[in-house]
N, C-alpha and C positions, 0 to 999 in steps of 0.2 A: 519389439526386439526378439528376434530370435534366440531361442534356448541355446547355452553356450558357445554361441557367435565369437564374444566377446568383443563385437562393435555397437557400439551404443548408439541408437537410432531413434531421433526424437520423432514423438506421436505429432509435434508441431512445427512448422517452419517460422511460425509468426506468434506471439503471446504479449499479452497485455499484463501488467504486473500492478495491481490498484494496492497501495499503502496508504492506511489510514494514518492523521497525525497522531492517534493515540498509540499506534504500533510503533511507530519512531521515537516516542517519549520513551520508553522502554521501561525501566524501573523506577527510574527517576518520577513518571508523570505528568510531566511537562516537558516542552522543548523536542530537541534531538539530542538522544543518545548517542554517541560516538560509537561505541562499543556494537550499538544494534546497525547502525547504519553501516560500519565496516561489515558485518558478519553478511548483510544483505548484498552489498557491493561484491564481495567474495562470491556470492552464489549465483548473483546475476553473471559476473564475469565467467563461471563455471560453465553458465548455460551457454552463454553466447561463443564459448569453445567448442562446440556442439554443430554451431551454424544457427542456433536461432535467434533468430531480430526481437528482441525485447523493446517494448513500449512502455514506460514506467510513468504511471497517473500518480500523482501524491495530493490526498486531500490534504489541505493545509489548515482547513478552521480550528481544527484543536491546536493547533501550532500557535495563532495569534492568540486565540481569546482565552486559551484555559482549558482542561478538561472540564474541571469544576463548572465553570463558566460556562461551557459549550453545552453540557447537559440542562443547567439552569435555563440556558436562552431556548431550548429546543422543546423544552416542556412548558414556556412562557409566551411561546410565538402567536402572536397575533391573530384573531378569527380573518382578517382580510388577506393576510400572506397565505392562508391556508387555502383562500378562496382561490386566490391567483395562480396555486401552484397545481389545483386541479384540473386548470385549464388547457 
């Protein structure tokens, strides 16, 4: 953006926004916090009005398992899962 020009020119025409389930939970610590979702929606709307195309990817594991269970499941993953994921 040129200094003092008054025109906002985005650096990118397309972006990918990756949101974690934990981020969507907000202060609740689980599920989807409506206030967090509304704030993100407003920010995405503002970016799209600049002509930027936004792709949104949401990680839903924590939403379905719960944050505490997700952390426990990650640390207790069986060795066969690790072996498969390395290939």
